[in-house]
All heavy atoms as a GROMACS GRO file, in nm:
protein
  574
    1MET      N    1   0.078  -0.113   0.003
    1MET     CA    2  -0.001   0.001  -0.001
    1MET      C    3   0.088   0.129  -0.003
    1MET      O    4   0.055   0.217  -0.072
    1MET     CB    5  -0.097   0.003   0.124
    1MET     CG    6  -0.208  -0.098   0.110
    1MET     SD    7  -0.316  -0.104   0.252
    1MET     CE    8  -0.372   0.067   0.277
    2ARG      N    9   0.196   0.119   0.076
    2ARG     CA   10   0.286   0.238   0.083
    2ARG      C   11   0.342   0.262  -0.059
    2ARG      O   12   0.354   0.382  -0.095
    2ARG     CB   13   0.390   0.218   0.191
    2ARG     CG   14   0.340   0.245   0.330
    2ARG     CD   15   0.454   0.240   0.431
    2ARG     NE   16   0.497   0.102   0.444
    2ARG     CZ   17   0.458   0.022   0.547
    2ARG    NH1   18   0.390   0.074   0.648
    2ARG    NH2   19   0.497  -0.100   0.554
    3ALA      N   20   0.380   0.157  -0.120
    3ALA     CA   21   0.447   0.172  -0.253
    3ALA      C   22   0.343   0.229  -0.353
    3ALA      O   23   0.378   0.316  -0.435
    3ALA     CB   24   0.496   0.038  -0.303
    4ALA      N   25   0.230   0.182  -0.348
    4ALA     CA   26   0.116   0.237  -0.431
    4ALA      C   27   0.094   0.382  -0.404
    4ALA      O   28   0.078   0.465  -0.495
    4ALA     CB   29  -0.008   0.154  -0.419
    5ARG      N   30   0.087   0.417  -0.277
    5ARG     CA   31   0.068   0.564  -0.238
    5ARG      C   32   0.183   0.648  -0.282
    5ARG      O   33   0.167   0.758  -0.341
    5ARG     CB   34   0.061   0.576  -0.091
    5ARG     CG   35  -0.076   0.539  -0.033
    5ARG     CD   36  -0.102   0.573   0.112
    5ARG     NE   37  -0.002   0.542   0.206
    5ARG     CZ   38   0.101   0.618   0.252
    5ARG    NH1   39   0.111   0.744   0.211
    5ARG    NH2   40   0.182   0.577   0.341
    6ALA      N   41   0.306   0.583  -0.277
    6ALA     CA   42   0.426   0.666  -0.317
    6ALA      C   43   0.425   0.689  -0.473
    6ALA      O   44   0.455   0.794  -0.519
    6ALA     CB   45   0.553   0.587  -0.286
    7LEU      N   46   0.378   0.586  -0.549
    7LEU     CA   47   0.371   0.600  -0.698
    7LEU      C   48   0.270   0.714  -0.733
    7LEU      O   49   0.289   0.787  -0.831
    7LEU     CB   50   0.327   0.472  -0.762
    7LEU     CG   51   0.433   0.367  -0.774
    7LEU    CD1   52   0.379   0.236  -0.824
    7LEU    CD2   53   0.548   0.414  -0.876
    8LEU      N   54   0.156   0.720  -0.649
    8LEU     CA   55   0.058   0.818  -0.682
    8LEU      C   56   0.089   0.951  -0.617
    8LEU      O   57   0.030   1.056  -0.650
    8LEU     CB   58  -0.073   0.770  -0.623
    8LEU     CG   59  -0.138   0.653  -0.688
    8LEU    CD1   60  -0.265   0.602  -0.607
    8LEU    CD2   61  -0.177   0.678  -0.841
    9GLY      N   62   0.183   0.955  -0.522
    9GLY     CA   63   0.214   1.085  -0.458
    9GLY      C   64   0.106   1.130  -0.362
    9GLY      O   65   0.081   1.252  -0.344
   10ILE      N   66   0.049   1.028  -0.292
   10ILE     CA   67  -0.068   1.070  -0.204
   10ILE      C   68  -0.034   1.020  -0.062
   10ILE      O   69   0.060   0.926  -0.037
   10ILE     CB   70  -0.204   1.008  -0.241
   10ILE    CG1   71  -0.198   0.852  -0.245
   10ILE    CG2   72  -0.248   1.067  -0.374
   10ILE    CD1   73  -0.329   0.789  -0.269
   11ASP      N   74  -0.093   1.076   0.039
   11ASP     CA   75  -0.067   1.035   0.183
   11ASP      C   76  -0.188   0.944   0.227
   11ASP      O   77  -0.277   0.919   0.154
   11ASP     CB   78  -0.055   1.162   0.272
   11ASP     CG   79  -0.177   1.254   0.266
   11ASP    OD1   80  -0.285   1.216   0.212
   11ASP    OD2   81  -0.165   1.361   0.318
   12GLN      N   82  -0.173   0.900   0.352
   12GLN     CA   83  -0.266   0.804   0.406
   12GLN      C   84  -0.409   0.871   0.410
   12GLN      O   85  -0.507   0.803   0.381
   12GLN     CB   86  -0.228   0.762   0.541
   12GLN     CG   87  -0.107   0.667   0.542
   12GLN     CD   88  -0.070   0.626   0.687
   12GLN    OE1   89  -0.083   0.699   0.781
   12GLN    NE2   90  -0.009   0.509   0.694
   13LYS      N   91  -0.418   0.995   0.442
   13LYS     CA   92  -0.547   1.070   0.455
   13LYS      C   93  -0.614   1.066   0.309
   13LYS      O   94  -0.731   1.032   0.303
   13LYS     CB   95  -0.525   1.209   0.498
   13LYS     CG   96  -0.654   1.293   0.519
   13LYS     CD   97  -0.623   1.429   0.564
   13LYS     CE   98  -0.753   1.501   0.590
   13LYS     NZ   99  -0.792   1.593   0.489
   14THR      N  100  -0.532   1.096   0.209
   14THR     CA  101  -0.601   1.097   0.069
   14THR      C  102  -0.642   0.955   0.030
   14THR      O  103  -0.748   0.947  -0.019
   14THR     CB  104  -0.493   1.146  -0.030
   14THR    OG1  105  -0.452   1.286   0.011
   14THR    CG2  106  -0.556   1.153  -0.175
   15LEU      N  107  -0.567   0.853   0.064
   15LEU     CA  108  -0.609   0.714   0.028
   15LEU      C  109  -0.736   0.688   0.115
   15LEU      O  110  -0.826   0.624   0.056
   15LEU     CB  111  -0.492   0.618   0.062
   15LEU     CG  112  -0.529   0.467   0.036
   15LEU    CD1  113  -0.578   0.440  -0.107
   15LEU    CD2  114  -0.415   0.376   0.068
   16ALA      N  115  -0.739   0.726   0.238
   16ALA     CA  116  -0.859   0.692   0.320
   16ALA      C  117  -0.973   0.758   0.253
   16ALA      O  118  -1.084   0.698   0.246
   16ALA     CB  119  -0.840   0.743   0.453
   17GLU      N  120  -0.965   0.879   0.210
   17GLU     CA  121  -1.072   0.956   0.148
   17GLU      C  122  -1.117   0.885   0.016
   17GLU      O  123  -1.241   0.865  -0.011
   17GLU     CB  124  -1.036   1.092   0.119
   17GLU     CG  125  -1.029   1.185   0.246
   17GLU     CD  126  -0.961   1.320   0.218
   17GLU    OE1  127  -0.923   1.347   0.100
   17GLU    OE2  128  -0.951   1.399   0.315
   18LEU      N  129  -1.020   0.847  -0.066
   18LEU     CA  130  -1.060   0.775  -0.188
   18LEU      C  131  -1.124   0.644  -0.175
   18LEU      O  132  -1.209   0.602  -0.244
   18LEU     CB  133  -0.922   0.765  -0.274
   18LEU     CG  134  -0.854   0.875  -0.325
   18LEU    CD1  135  -0.720   0.838  -0.390
   18LEU    CD2  136  -0.946   0.949  -0.429
   19ALA      N  137  -1.089   0.569  -0.070
   19ALA     CA  138  -1.141   0.445  -0.032
   19ALA      C  139  -1.270   0.450   0.056
   19ALA      O  140  -1.337   0.350   0.081
   19ALA     CB  141  -1.042   0.352   0.036
   20GLY      N  142  -1.297   0.565   0.110
   20GLY     CA  143  -1.411   0.583   0.195
   20GLY      C  144  -1.393   0.521   0.332
   20GLY      O  145  -1.482   0.458   0.398
   21LEU      N  146  -1.264   0.522   0.382
   21LEU     CA  147  -1.231   0.457   0.512
   21LEU      C  148  -1.168   0.563   0.596
   21LEU      O  149  -1.132   0.667   0.556
   21LEU     CB  150  -1.131   0.343   0.480
   21LEU     CG  151  -1.177   0.227   0.396
   21LEU    CD1  152  -1.062   0.135   0.358
   21LEU    CD2  153  -1.284   0.149   0.464
   22SER      N  154  -1.144   0.526   0.724
   22SER     CA  155  -1.074   0.616   0.816
   22SER      C  156  -0.925   0.603   0.805
   22SER      O  157  -0.876   0.507   0.762
   22SER     CB  158  -1.122   0.584   0.963
   22SER     OG  159  -1.072   0.458   1.002
   23VAL      N  160  -0.857   0.711   0.841
   23VAL     CA  161  -0.712   0.706   0.841
   23VAL      C  162  -0.652   0.607   0.938
   23VAL      O  163  -0.568   0.537   0.893
   23VAL     CB  164  -0.656   0.854   0.869
   23VAL    CG1  165  -0.500   0.848   0.896
   23VAL    CG2  166  -0.699   0.956   0.777
   24PRO      N  167  -0.709   0.590   1.059
   24PRO     CA  168  -0.661   0.480   1.141
   24PRO      C  169  -0.678   0.334   1.077
   24PRO      O  170  -0.588   0.249   1.095
   24PRO     CB  171  -0.756   0.483   1.273
   24PRO     CG  172  -0.788   0.634   1.278
   24PRO     CD  173  -0.809   0.667   1.130
   25THR      N  174  -0.780   0.314   0.995
   25THR     CA  175  -0.794   0.189   0.916
   25THR      C  176  -0.677   0.172   0.823
   25THR      O  177  -0.620   0.067   0.815
   25THR     CB  178  -0.928   0.182   0.848
   25THR    OG1  179  -1.033   0.180   0.948
   25THR    CG2  180  -0.936   0.054   0.762
   26ILE      N  181  -0.647   0.277   0.747
   26ILE     CA  182  -0.534   0.269   0.656
   26ILE      C  183  -0.407   0.247   0.733
   26ILE      O  184  -0.318   0.160   0.690
   26ILE     CB  185  -0.530   0.399   0.571
   26ILE    CG1  186  -0.652   0.417   0.484
   26ILE    CG2  187  -0.405   0.405   0.478
   26ILE    CD1  188  -0.679   0.311   0.380
   27GLN      N  189  -0.384   0.323   0.832
   27GLN     CA  190  -0.267   0.299   0.918
   27GLN      C  191  -0.246   0.163   0.974
   27GLN      O  192  -0.133   0.099   0.964
   27GLN     CB  193  -0.273   0.399   1.040
   27GLN     CG  194  -0.245   0.542   0.995
   27GLN     CD  195  -0.272   0.629   1.109
   27GLN    OE1  196  -0.342   0.605   1.209
   27GLN    NE2  197  -0.215   0.755   1.096
   28ARG      N  198  -0.360   0.098   1.021
   28ARG     CA  199  -0.350  -0.038   1.072
   28ARG      C  200  -0.318  -0.135   0.955
   28ARG      O  201  -0.242  -0.230   0.971
   28ARG     CB  202  -0.484  -0.080   1.133
   28ARG     CG  203  -0.497  -0.034   1.277
   28ARG     CD  204  -0.625  -0.101   1.341
   28ARG     NE  205  -0.746  -0.075   1.270
   28ARG     CZ  206  -0.822   0.030   1.290
   28ARG    NH1  207  -0.790   0.122   1.366
   28ARG    NH2  208  -0.938   0.041   1.224
   29MET      N  209  -0.385  -0.111   0.838
   29MET     CA  210  -0.352  -0.203   0.733
   29MET      C  211  -0.202  -0.195   0.689
   29MET      O  212  -0.146  -0.295   0.655
   29MET     CB  213  -0.450  -0.168   0.609
   29MET     CG  214  -0.589  -0.198   0.637
   29MET     SD  215  -0.705  -0.132   0.510
   29MET     CE  216  -0.688  -0.251   0.387
   30GLU      N  217  -0.157  -0.070   0.678
   30GLU     CA  218  -0.019  -0.054   0.639
   30GLU      C  219   0.081  -0.106   0.744
   30GLU      O  220   0.196  -0.147   0.707
   30GLU     CB  221   0.010   0.088   0.601
   30GLU     CG  222  -0.048   0.130   0.479
   30GLU     CD  223  -0.002   0.274   0.427
   30GLU    OE1  224   0.083   0.332   0.501
   30GLU    OE2  225  -0.038   0.310   0.314
   31ALA      N  226   0.038  -0.115   0.870
   31ALA     CA  227   0.129  -0.163   0.976
   31ALA      C  228   0.134  -0.313   0.983
   31ALA      O  229   0.218  -0.372   1.055
   31ALA     CB  230   0.085  -0.104   1.095
   32SER      N  231   0.051  -0.377   0.899
   32SER     CA  232   0.050  -0.531   0.904
   32SER      C  233   0.172  -0.583   0.852
   32SER      O  234   0.231  -0.541   0.750
   32SER     CB  235  -0.064  -0.579   0.807
   32SER     OG  236  -0.190  -0.538   0.842
   33PRO      N  237   0.237  -0.677   0.931
   33PRO     CA  238   0.358  -0.738   0.883
   33PRO      C  239   0.330  -0.837   0.766
   33PRO      O  240   0.231  -0.905   0.769
   33PRO     CB  241   0.411  -0.816   1.004
   33PRO     CG  242   0.291  -0.843   1.086
   33PRO     CD  243   0.200  -0.726   1.055
   34GLY      N  244   0.413  -0.834   0.672
   34GLY     CA  245   0.388  -0.915   0.548
   34GLY      C  246   0.269  -0.873   0.465
   34GLY      O  247   0.260  -0.760   0.428
   35ASN      N  248   0.174  -0.961   0.444
   35ASN     CA  249   0.054  -0.936   0.373
   35ASN      C  250  -0.035  -0.840   0.440
   35ASN      O  251  -0.038  -0.841   0.564
   35ASN     CB  252  -0.022  -1.058   0.335
   35ASN     CG  253   0.044  -1.149   0.240
   35ASN    OD1  254   0.129  -1.106   0.162
   35ASN    ND2  255   0.025  -1.279   0.254
   36VAL      N  256  -0.095  -0.742   0.364
   36VAL     CA  257  -0.189  -0.647   0.428
   36VAL      C  258  -0.303  -0.725   0.484
   36VAL      O  259  -0.363  -0.809   0.424
   36VAL     CB  260  -0.234  -0.544   0.325
   36VAL    CG1  261  -0.333  -0.458   0.383
   36VAL    CG2  262  -0.118  -0.463   0.269
   37ARG      N  263  -0.342  -0.687   0.610
   37ARG     CA  264  -0.453  -0.751   0.678
   37ARG      C  265  -0.564  -0.648   0.702
   37ARG      O  266  -0.537  -0.534   0.721
   37ARG     CB  267  -0.408  -0.810   0.806
   37ARG     CG  268  -0.318  -0.927   0.782
   37ARG     CD  269  -0.275  -0.984   0.920
   37ARG     NE  270  -0.181  -1.090   0.894
   37ARG     CZ  271  -0.172  -1.204   0.956
   37ARG    NH1  272  -0.255  -1.230   1.051
   37ARG    NH2  273  -0.084  -1.297   0.931
   38GLY      N  274  -0.690  -0.698   0.696
   38GLY     CA  275  -0.798  -0.608   0.729
   38GLY      C  276  -0.928  -0.683   0.692
   38GLY      O  277  -0.933  -0.793   0.646
   39VAL      N  278  -1.039  -0.617   0.717
   39VAL     CA  279  -1.169  -0.664   0.687
   39VAL      C  280  -1.178  -0.670   0.528
   39VAL      O  281  -1.132  -0.579   0.467
   39VAL     CB  282  -1.277  -0.577   0.748
   39VAL    CG1  283  -1.418  -0.621   0.703
   39VAL    CG2  284  -1.262  -0.573   0.893
   40VAL      N  285  -1.234  -0.774   0.479
   40VAL     CA  286  -1.244  -0.790   0.344
   40VAL      C  287  -1.307  -0.673   0.263
   40VAL      O  288  -1.260  -0.619   0.164
   40VAL     CB  289  -1.321  -0.924   0.298
   40VAL    CG1  290  -1.354  -0.933   0.151
   40VAL    CG2  291  -1.246  -1.049   0.346
   41ASP      N  292  -1.412  -0.616   0.332
   41ASP     CA  293  -1.478  -0.500   0.264
   41ASP      C  294  -1.380  -0.381   0.256
   41ASP      O  295  -1.373  -0.309   0.156
   41ASP     CB  296  -1.600  -0.463   0.351
   41ASP     CG  297  -1.674  -0.343   0.284
   41ASP    OD1  298  -1.715  -0.357   0.170
   41ASP    OD2  299  -1.689  -0.244   0.351
   42SER      N  300  -1.299  -0.364   0.364
   42SER     CA  301  -1.203  -0.252   0.363
   42SER      C  302  -1.093  -0.275   0.263
   42SER      O  303  -1.047  -0.186   0.190
   42SER     CB  304  -1.139  -0.243   0.506
   42SER     OG  305  -1.236  -0.200   0.598
   43LEU      N  306  -1.042  -0.396   0.250
   43LEU     CA  307  -0.935  -0.435   0.151
   43LEU      C  308  -0.997  -0.407   0.013
   43LEU      O  309  -0.928  -0.355  -0.074
   43LEU     CB  310  -0.900  -0.587   0.164
   43LEU     CG  311  -0.819  -0.609   0.292
   43LEU    CD1  312  -0.804  -0.761   0.314
   43LEU    CD2  313  -0.680  -0.545   0.292
   44THR      N  314  -1.114  -0.448  -0.019
   44THR     CA  315  -1.181  -0.432  -0.142
   44THR      C  316  -1.183  -0.283  -0.183
   44THR      O  317  -1.159  -0.238  -0.297
   44THR     CB  318  -1.320  -0.496  -0.146
   44THR    OG1  319  -1.308  -0.640  -0.117
   44THR    CG2  320  -1.387  -0.483  -0.287
   45LYS      N  321  -1.224  -0.204  -0.085
   45LYS     CA  322  -1.230  -0.063  -0.106
   45LYS      C  323  -1.097   0.009  -0.143
   45LYS      O  324  -1.091   0.085  -0.229
   45LYS     CB  325  -1.297   0.012   0.010
   45LYS     CG  326  -1.444  -0.012   0.027
   45LYS     CD  327  -1.493   0.056   0.157
   45LYS     CE  328  -1.649   0.028   0.176
   45LYS     NZ  329  -1.698   0.096   0.290
   46VAL      N  330  -0.990  -0.040  -0.066
   46VAL     CA  331  -0.863   0.004  -0.094
   46VAL      C  332  -0.809  -0.037  -0.234
   46VAL      O  333  -0.759   0.046  -0.307
   46VAL     CB  334  -0.765  -0.028   0.018
   46VAL    CG1  335  -0.610  -0.004  -0.030
   46VAL    CG2  336  -0.794   0.032   0.150
   47VAL      N  337  -0.838  -0.156  -0.268
   47VAL     CA  338  -0.795  -0.203  -0.399
   47VAL      C  339  -0.866  -0.122  -0.509
   47VAL      O  340  -0.800  -0.076  -0.612
   47VAL     CB  341  -0.818  -0.362  -0.414
   47VAL    CG1  342  -0.808  -0.406  -0.558
   47VAL    CG2  343  -0.726  -0.433  -0.324
   48ALA      N  344  -0.999  -0.108  -0.490
   48ALA     CA  345  -1.076  -0.035  -0.593
   48ALA      C  346  -1.024   0.114  -0.601
   48ALA      O  347  -1.012   0.158  -0.715
   48ALA     CB  348  -1.219  -0.038  -0.559
   49ALA      N  349  -0.994   0.175  -0.491
   49ALA     CA  350  -0.952   0.312  -0.490
   49ALA      C  351  -0.815   0.320  -0.564
   49ALA      O  352  -0.791   0.413  -0.646
   49ALA     CB  353  -0.939   0.366  -0.352
   50LEU      N  354  -0.727   0.231  -0.538
   50LEU     CA  355  -0.597   0.234  -0.598
   50LEU      C  356  -0.601   0.205  -0.746
   50LEU      O  357  -0.539   0.269  -0.828
   50LEU     CB  358  -0.500   0.128  -0.532
   50LEU     CG  359  -0.461   0.154  -0.386
   50LEU    CD1  360  -0.384   0.038  -0.334
   50LEU    CD2  361  -0.374   0.284  -0.385
   51GLU      N  362  -0.690   0.111  -0.790
   51GLU     CA  363  -0.702   0.075  -0.932
   51GLU      C  364  -0.767   0.197  -1.008
   51GLU      O  365  -0.722   0.237  -1.113
   51GLU     CB  366  -0.788  -0.050  -0.951
   51GLU     CG  367  -0.708  -0.165  -0.913
   51GLU     CD  368  -0.782  -0.302  -0.925
   51GLU    OE1  369  -0.902  -0.294  -0.935
   51GLU    OE2  370  -0.722  -0.409  -0.926
   52THR      N  371  -0.864   0.260  -0.943
   52THR     CA  372  -0.923   0.381  -1.001
   52THR      C  373  -0.831   0.496  -1.016
   52THR      O  374  -0.830   0.570  -1.121
   52THR     CB  375  -1.045   0.430  -0.914
   52THR    OG1  376  -1.138   0.326  -0.913
   52THR    CG2  377  -1.106   0.554  -0.977
   53ALA      N  378  -0.738   0.500  -0.919
   53ALA     CA  379  -0.632   0.614  -0.924
   53ALA      C  380  -0.524   0.581  -1.031
   53ALA      O  381  -0.433   0.662  -1.051
   53ALA     CB  382  -0.571   0.630  -0.786
   54GLY      N  383  -0.520   0.457  -1.082
   54GLY     CA  384  -0.417   0.422  -1.186
   54GLY      C  385  -0.315   0.326  -1.143
   54GLY      O  386  -0.203   0.313  -1.215
   55ILE      N  387  -0.334   0.251  -1.036
   55ILE     CA  388  -0.236   0.154  -0.990
   55ILE      C  389  -0.278   0.014  -1.033
   55ILE      O  390  -0.397  -0.021  -1.035
   55ILE     CB  391  -0.229   0.152  -0.834
   55ILE    CG1  392  -0.162   0.282  -0.784
   55ILE    CG2  393  -0.151   0.030  -0.779
   55ILE    CD1  394  -0.024   0.306  -0.819
   56GLU      N  395  -0.177  -0.061  -1.088
   56GLU     CA  396  -0.200  -0.195  -1.122
   56GLU      C  397  -0.126  -0.288  -1.011
   56GLU      O  398  -0.018  -0.280  -0.993
   56GLU     CB  399  -0.137  -0.230  -1.261
   56GLU     CG  400  -0.159  -0.372  -1.309
   56GLU     CD  401  -0.104  -0.392  -1.443
   56GLU    OE1  402  -0.053  -0.302  -1.510
   56GLU    OE2  403  -0.115  -0.507  -1.491
   57LEU      N  404  -0.212  -0.371  -0.945
   57LEU     CA  405  -0.159  -0.460  -0.847
   57LEU      C  406  -0.112  -0.584  -0.914
   57LEU      O  407  -0.178  -0.635  -0.996
   57LEU     CB  408  -0.261  -0.495  -0.738
   57LEU     CG  409  -0.324  -0.366  -0.668
   57LEU    CD1  410  -0.437  -0.407  -0.576
   57LEU    CD2  411  -0.218  -0.298  -0.582
   58LEU      N  412   0.006  -0.635  -0.882
   58LEU     CA  413   0.067  -0.749  -0.943
   58LEU      C  414   0.061  -0.858  -0.838
   58LEU      O  415   0.128  -0.858  -0.736
   58LEU     CB  416   0.215  -0.727  -0.987
   58LEU     CG  417   0.234  -0.606  -1.073
   58LEU    CD1  418   0.390  -0.586  -1.093
   58LEU    CD2  419   0.169  -0.634  -1.205
   59GLY      N  420  -0.014  -0.969  -0.874
   59GLY     CA  421  -0.023  -1.078  -0.779
   59GLY      C  422   0.094  -1.177  -0.811
   59GLY      O  423   0.161  -1.159  -0.913
   60GLU      N  424   0.108  -1.266  -0.723
   60GLU     CA  425   0.213  -1.372  -0.741
   60GLU      C  426   0.187  -1.442  -0.874
   60GLU      O  427   0.064  -1.479  -0.910
   60GLU     CB  428   0.203  -1.478  -0.634
   60GLU     CG  429   0.317  -1.567  -0.611
   60GLU     CD  430   0.440  -1.489  -0.560
   60GLU    OE1  431   0.424  -1.411  -0.469
   60GLU    OE2  432   0.550  -1.505  -0.616
   61GLY      N  433   0.287  -1.456  -0.956
   61GLY     CA  434   0.275  -1.515  -1.092
   61GLY      C  435   0.219  -1.427  -1.204
   61GLY      O  436   0.213  -1.464  -1.312
   62SER      N  437   0.198  -1.303  -1.167
   62SER     CA  438   0.148  -1.205  -1.273
   62SER      C  439   0.274  -1.166  -1.362
   62SER      O  440   0.386  -1.169  -1.312
   62SER     CB  441   0.100  -1.076  -1.213
   62SER     OG  442  -0.021  -1.097  -1.142
   63ALA      N  443   0.246  -1.139  -1.485
   63ALA     CA  444   0.356  -1.100  -1.580
   63ALA      C  445   0.418  -0.965  -1.529
   63ALA      O  446   0.356  -0.874  -1.509
   63ALA     CB  447   0.295  -1.086  -1.717
   64SER      N  448   0.544  -0.978  -1.518
   64SER     CA  449   0.627  -0.859  -1.482
   64SER      C  450   0.772  -0.886  -1.519
   64SER      O  451   0.805  -1.003  -1.548
   64SER     CB  452   0.605  -0.815  -1.336
   64SER     OG  453   0.679  -0.911  -1.257
   65THR      N  454   0.855  -0.786  -1.516
   65THR     CA  455   0.995  -0.807  -1.546
   65THR      C  456   1.073  -0.879  -1.438
   65THR      O  457   1.178  -0.926  -1.455
   65THR     CB  458   1.069  -0.680  -1.582
   65THR    OG1  459   1.054  -0.589  -1.469
   65THR    CG2  460   1.000  -0.617  -1.708
   66ALA      N  461   1.012  -0.880  -1.313
   66ALA     CA  462   1.079  -0.950  -1.199
   66ALA      C  463   0.979  -1.039  -1.143
   66ALA      O  464   0.865  -1.052  -1.177
   66ALA     CB  465   1.127  -0.837  -1.100
   67SER      N  466   1.022  -1.119  -1.048
   67SER     CA  467   0.936  -1.209  -0.977
   67SER      C  468   0.865  -1.155  -0.852
   67SER      O  469   0.909  -1.048  -0.808
   67SER     CB  470   1.001  -1.340  -0.940
   67SER     OG  471   1.109  -1.308  -0.843
   68GLY      N  472   0.766  -1.216  -0.809
   68GLY     CA  473   0.695  -1.174  -0.681
   68GLY      C  474   0.589  -1.075  -0.705
   68GLY      O  475   0.554  -1.051  -0.824
   69ARG      N  476   0.534  -1.024  -0.599
   69ARG     CA  477   0.422  -0.931  -0.600
   69ARG      C  478   0.473  -0.792  -0.604
   69ARG      O  479   0.590  -0.758  -0.580
   69ARG     CB  480   0.329  -0.951  -0.486
   69ARG     CG  481   0.264  -1.083  -0.478
   69ARG     CD  482   0.193  -1.098  -0.351
   69ARG     NE  483   0.288  -1.105  -0.244
   69ARG     CZ  484   0.277  -1.173  -0.128
   69ARG    NH1  485   0.177  -1.257  -0.109
   69ARG    NH2  486   0.377  -1.162  -0.034
   70GLY      N  487   0.389  -0.698  -0.639
   70GLY     CA  488   0.428  -0.554  -0.639
   70GLY      C  489   0.315  -0.472  -0.693
   70GLY      O  490   0.204  -0.504  -0.708
   71VAL      N  491   0.351  -0.347  -0.733
   71VAL     CA  492   0.258  -0.244  -0.787
   71VAL      C  493   0.328  -0.174  -0.885
   71VAL      O  494   0.453  -0.162  -0.895
   71VAL     CB  495   0.214  -0.152  -0.676
   71VAL    CG1  496   0.129  -0.214  -0.567
   71VAL    CG2  497   0.319  -0.073  -0.616
   72ARG      N  498   0.250  -0.124  -0.987
   72ARG     CA  499   0.312  -0.038  -1.092
   72ARG      C  500   0.193   0.048  -1.134
   72ARG      O  501   0.077   0.018  -1.128
   72ARG     CB  502   0.371  -0.118  -1.211
   72ARG     CG  503   0.270  -0.196  -1.288
   72ARG     CD  504   0.335  -0.269  -1.398
   72ARG     NE  505   0.248  -0.370  -1.462
   72ARG     CZ  506   0.286  -0.484  -1.494
   72ARG    NH1  507   0.410  -0.518  -1.501
   72ARG    NH2  508   0.196  -0.574  -1.549
   73LEU      N  509   0.223   0.160  -1.205
   73LEU     CA  510   0.122   0.246  -1.265
   73LEU      C  511   0.071   0.175  -1.390
   73LEU      O  512   0.150   0.117  -1.458
   73LEU     CB  513   0.188   0.381  -1.296
   73LEU     CG  514   0.220   0.474  -1.183
   73LEU    CD1  515   0.297   0.592  -1.228
   73LEU    CD2  516   0.092   0.521  -1.108
   74LYS      N  517  -0.051   0.187  -1.418
   74LYS     CA  518  -0.117   0.125  -1.535
   74LYS      C  519  -0.070   0.196  -1.661
   74LYS      O  520  -0.045   0.140  -1.762
   74LYS     CB  521  -0.270   0.137  -1.529
   74LYS     CG  522  -0.335   0.053  -1.420
   74LYS     CD  523  -0.481   0.060  -1.426
   74LYS     CE  524  -0.547  -0.018  -1.315
   74LYS     NZ  525  -0.688  -0.007  -1.315
   75MET      N  526  -0.056   0.327  -1.646
   75MET     CA  527  -0.002   0.407  -1.759
   75MET      C  528   0.057   0.534  -1.697
   75MET      O  529   0.040   0.565  -1.578
   75MET     CB  530  -0.121   0.446  -1.853
   75MET     CG  531  -0.226   0.529  -1.787
   75MET     SD  532  -0.360   0.572  -1.896
   75MET     CE  533  -0.430   0.412  -1.926
   76PRO      N  534   0.146   0.597  -1.771
   76PRO     CA  535   0.211   0.718  -1.711
   76PRO      C  536   0.110   0.822  -1.666
   76PRO      O  537   0.004   0.838  -1.736
   76PRO     CB  538   0.294   0.775  -1.830
   76PRO     CG  539   0.314   0.663  -1.921
   76PRO     CD  540   0.183   0.571  -1.902
   77LEU      N  541   0.135   0.894  -1.559
   77LEU     CA  542   0.054   0.998  -1.512
   77LEU      C  543   0.062   1.119  -1.603
   77LEU      O  544   0.170   1.146  -1.662
   77LEU     CB  545   0.089   1.042  -1.368
   77LEU     CG  546   0.057   0.935  -1.262
   77LEU    CD1  547   0.126   0.985  -1.130
   77LEU    CD2  548  -0.084   0.918  -1.241
   78PRO      N  549  -0.050   1.190  -1.628
   78PRO     CA  550  -0.042   1.302  -1.714
   78PRO      C  551   0.050   1.412  -1.645
   78PRO      O  552   0.058   1.428  -1.532
   78PRO     CB  553  -0.187   1.361  -1.728
   78PRO     CG  554  -0.253   1.290  -1.609
   78PRO     CD  555  -0.176   1.172  -1.572
   79LYS      N  556   0.118   1.490  -1.736
   79LYS     CA  557   0.206   1.597  -1.677
   79LYS      C  558   0.109   1.711  -1.636
   79LYS      O  559   0.016   1.750  -1.697
   79LYS     CB  560   0.294   1.647  -1.793
   79LYS     CG  561   0.386   1.548  -1.847
   79LYS     CD  562   0.505   1.522  -1.758
   79LYS     CE  563   0.599   1.421  -1.831
   79LYS     NZ  564   0.690   1.369  -1.747
   80HIS      N  565   0.146   1.775  -1.520
   80HIS     CA  566   0.069   1.888  -1.464
   80HIS      C  567   0.124   2.011  -1.518
   80HIS      O  568   0.239   2.049  -1.517
   80HIS     CB  569   0.056   1.878  -1.313
   80HIS     CG  570  -0.015   1.763  -1.266
   80HIS    ND1  571  -0.148   1.760  -1.266
   80HIS    CD2  572   0.030   1.649  -1.219
   80HIS    CE1  573  -0.193   1.645  -1.217
   80HIS    NE2  574  -0.082   1.577  -1.183
   0.00000   0.00000   0.00000
C-alpha cells in the first residue's frame, strides 16, 4: 500500500478519502507485517481506490519483469 501511495504521490489521508475509510484503518492495514490484513470490505475498497487512481496490483505469478508481487502504474500519469 505504501508503494502504491508513493507512486501516486498521496498520503494516508488521501487514500482513506478515496477508499471511503478512516485514516486509522489505513494505518492499521499498512502496519500489518507481510501481507496487508484487514476486513475484506475494507481491503476491497482500498484495491478499488488504488485501481481507479491508476495503480495496477501485481499478484504472485503475474507477468512482470521481475518475480514476486508488487505494484506499478497502469499508464504514465499526465504532466501537470
